[in-house]
C-alpha positions as CSV (number, residue, x, y, z in Angstrom):
1,X,149.3,-34.0,23.7
2,X,151.0,-31.3,21.9
3,X,148.1,-29.8,19.7
4,X,147.5,-29.6,24.1
5,X,150.3,-28.3,25.1
6,X,150.0,-25.5,23.0
7,X,146.6,-24.0,22.6
8,X,148.2,-23.6,26.9
9,X,151.5,-21.7,25.6
10,X,149.5,-19.7,23.3
11,X,145.8,-18.8,26.1
12,X,148.3,-17.8,28.5
13,X,150.3,-15.8,26.1
14,X,146.7,-14.2,25.1
15,X,146.1,-13.8,29.3
16,X,149.9,-12.2,29.8
17,X,149.1,-9.0,27.2
18,X,145.6,-8.4,27.8
19,X,146.6,-8.6,31.4
20,X,149.2,-5.8,30.0
21,X,147.6,-4.1,28.5
22,X,144.3,-3.6,30.8
23,X,146.6,-3.3,33.8
24,X,147.6,0.3,31.7
25,X,149.2,2.5,34.3
26,X,148.6,6.3,35.5
27,X,152.2,6.9,34.6
28,X,150.8,5.4,31.3
29,X,148.1,7.9,30.7
30,X,150.0,11.0,32.2
31,X,152.7,10.2,28.8
32,X,149.6,9.9,26.6
33,X,149.3,13.9,27.6
34,X,150.9,16.5,25.3
35,X,152.5,19.8,26.8
36,X,150.0,22.0,24.6
37,X,147.3,19.4,26.2
38,X,148.6,19.8,29.6
39,X,149.4,23.7,29.6
40,X,144.8,24.2,28.2
41,X,144.0,22.0,31.4
42,X,146.7,23.6,33.3
43,X,145.3,27.5,33.0
44,X,141.9,27.3,35.0
45,X,142.7,25.1,37.3
46,X,145.6,27.5,37.7
47,X,143.2,30.8,37.9
48,X,140.9,28.3,39.9
49,X,143.4,28.2,43.2
50,X,145.0,31.4,42.7
51,X,142.1,33.3,43.7
52,X,142.0,30.7,46.7
53,X,145.5,31.4,48.1
54,X,145.9,34.8,47.4
55,X,148.3,35.1,50.2
56,X,151.7,32.7,48.1
57,X,152.9,35.8,46.9
58,X,153.6,38.0,49.8
59,X,155.5,35.5,51.3
60,X,158.7,35.4,49.6
61,X,158.5,39.6,49.9
62,X,157.3,39.5,53.3
63,X,161.1,37.0,54.3
64,X,163.8,39.6,51.8
65,X,162.0,42.0,54.0
66,X,163.3,40.8,56.6
67,X,166.4,39.7,55.4
68,X,167.2,42.6,54.2
69,X,166.5,44.3,57.2
70,X,168.7,42.2,59.6
71,X,171.7,42.9,56.6
72,X,171.4,46.4,57.1
73,X,171.2,46.0,60.8
74,X,174.4,43.7,61.0
75,X,176.7,46.3,58.3
76,X,175.9,49.0,61.0
77,X,177.0,47.4,63.9
78,X,173.3,46.7,65.5
79,X,171.8,44.1,66.7
80,X,170.3,42.0,63.7
81,X,166.7,41.6,64.8
82,X,166.1,45.5,66.1
83,X,163.3,46.1,64.1
84,X,162.0,43.7,62.9
85,X,159.4,42.4,65.6
86,X,156.8,44.1,63.9
87,X,158.2,42.6,60.0
88,X,157.8,38.6,61.3
89,X,154.4,39.9,62.9
90,X,153.0,40.0,59.9
91,X,155.5,37.5,58.2
92,X,153.5,34.9,61.2
93,X,150.0,36.0,60.4
94,X,151.1,36.4,56.0
95,X,152.1,32.2,57.1
96,X,149.2,31.0,59.3
97,X,147.1,33.0,56.3
98,X,148.2,30.6,53.6
99,X,148.1,27.3,55.2
100,X,144.6,28.4,56.6
101,X,143.6,28.8,52.4
102,X,145.6,25.8,51.1
103,X,144.0,23.8,53.7
104,X,140.9,25.5,52.2
105,X,141.5,24.2,49.5
106,X,142.8,20.1,50.5
107,X,139.9,19.6,52.0
108,X,137.6,20.5,49.9
109,X,139.0,18.9,46.8
110,X,142.6,18.2,46.7
111,X,142.0,15.5,49.3
112,X,138.5,13.5,48.1
113,X,140.2,14.0,44.4
114,X,143.1,11.8,46.0
115,X,141.1,9.5,47.0
116,X,138.8,8.8,44.0
117,X,141.9,8.8,42.1
118,X,142.5,5.8,44.3
119,X,139.9,3.9,43.9
120,X,139.7,4.9,39.8
121,X,142.5,4.1,39.5
122,X,144.3,3.9,35.6
123,X,140.6,4.2,34.3
124,X,140.7,8.0,35.1
125,X,141.3,10.1,31.8
126,X,144.2,11.7,31.6
127,X,143.0,14.6,32.0
128,X,141.4,14.2,35.3
129,X,145.1,12.1,36.8
130,X,147.0,15.2,35.5
131,X,144.1,17.3,37.3
132,X,145.4,15.6,40.4
133,X,148.4,15.8,40.1
134,X,148.3,19.5,39.5
135,X,146.1,20.6,42.4
136,X,148.1,18.3,45.6
137,X,151.3,19.5,43.7
138,X,149.6,23.6,44.3
139,X,148.6,22.8,47.6
140,X,151.7,21.0,49.2
141,X,154.0,23.3,47.3
142,X,155.6,22.0,43.9
143,X,159.8,22.3,44.7
144,X,158.8,19.7,47.6
145,X,158.5,17.6,44.9
146,X,160.5,18.6,42.8
147,X,163.4,18.0,45.5
148,X,162.2,14.4,45.8
149,X,160.8,15.4,49.5
150,X,157.5,14.2,48.4
151,X,156.5,11.4,45.7
152,X,153.3,12.6,43.7
153,X,152.5,7.9,43.2
154,X,152.9,7.5,46.6
155,X,148.9,7.4,47.7
156,X,149.5,6.5,51.2
157,X,152.1,10.0,52.1
158,X,149.8,12.4,50.1
159,X,147.2,11.3,52.2
160,X,148.9,11.4,54.8
161,X,150.2,15.0,53.5
162,X,147.4,16.4,53.2
163,X,145.2,15.1,56.0
164,X,148.2,17.0,58.5
165,X,147.7,20.3,56.3
166,X,144.4,20.0,56.7
167,X,145.0,18.9,60.8
168,X,147.1,22.1,61.0
169,X,145.1,24.9,60.2
170,X,141.7,23.3,60.9
171,X,139.5,26.5,60.6
172,X,138.7,26.9,56.7
173,X,135.8,27.6,56.3
174,X,136.5,24.4,54.0
175,X,133.0,22.4,51.6
176,X,133.9,19.6,49.8
177,X,133.0,19.5,47.0
178,X,132.1,15.5,46.1
179,X,128.7,14.8,45.1
180,X,127.8,11.6,43.9
181,X,131.3,10.0,44.6
182,X,132.8,12.5,41.6
183,X,135.0,15.6,42.9
184,X,137.6,15.5,39.8
185,X,135.2,16.6,37.2
186,X,132.8,18.5,39.4
187,X,136.8,20.8,40.5
188,X,137.1,20.8,36.2
189,X,133.3,21.9,35.4
190,X,133.6,24.4,38.4
191,X,137.6,26.2,37.2
192,X,136.4,26.4,33.6
193,X,133.3,28.2,35.2
194,X,135.3,30.8,36.9
195,X,137.6,30.9,35.0
196,X,134.9,31.8,31.7
197,X,132.7,34.3,34.4
198,X,136.0,35.3,36.2
199,X,139.2,35.8,33.6
200,X,138.6,35.2,30.2
201,X,135.7,38.0,29.9
202,X,137.1,39.7,32.7
203,X,140.8,39.9,32.7
204,X,141.3,43.8,33.7
205,X,138.3,43.9,36.1
206,X,140.0,40.2,37.4
207,X,143.2,41.7,37.8
208,X,141.5,44.6,40.7
209,X,140.0,42.9,42.6
210,X,137.4,42.5,40.7
211,X,134.7,40.5,38.9
212,X,132.5,39.8,36.6
213,X,129.9,41.0,39.4
214,X,132.2,43.7,40.7
215,X,133.1,41.4,43.5
216,X,136.3,42.8,45.4
217,X,137.4,38.8,45.0
218,X,141.2,39.8,47.0
219,X,139.4,41.0,49.4
220,X,136.9,38.0,50.1
221,X,137.9,35.2,52.8
222,X,137.8,31.9,51.6
223,X,134.4,31.5,53.3
224,X,133.0,35.0,51.4
225,X,134.4,33.8,48.6
226,X,132.7,29.7,48.7
227,X,129.4,31.4,49.1
228,X,129.6,34.2,46.5
229,X,130.3,31.2,44.0
230,X,127.6,29.4,45.3
231,X,125.0,31.4,44.9
232,X,126.2,32.4,41.3
233,X,126.2,28.3,41.1
234,X,130.0,27.9,40.6
235,X,130.7,25.9,43.6
236,X,128.4,23.4,45.3
């Protein structure tokens, strides 16, 4: 009887140990990535995402210009809003363009990537999980995560926020890049292909808005860029 009890205890401990190993979390996987590995993953992702969201860098300068004009008006005893109408209209156009661009990324990549993460969880490679988190923060805004407004590990919350963004800016020329149930691998392959074609070998041209084949990427909207990169075999 004592032998039987001991055997059961040993079996229970072994089972718990196996379950603990088998239940490796997403956080555990991410913790295994060294800073240098994250940097290497991040570089092509950033370049690829930035080409879809070219408006974002224009927002803060536009905000500062409006604030500076209001301050100048106050110092001169004028109506703070005097001469700011066109500046405000331009800023609102930029906000809409930025939203549309981020909505394109959300619908084409981030939301289907989040759903793949929900299904596969910690069975995904650490590099893939990091890529999902990176694009999600890029689309929804890093400060919102840094300030605790959003939790990258709250999948329901993230799904909801991405869906809200897509709903707010529906006319975004999005093309869901999921292929045979995979989108994370597809996204990383496309980002690397873009990086190789438009950045690594053509950095000087790229900074001028020109790609390897002379395309004016910075002047294109998301739909035009999608068509160009699809023709080149980068997008699906």
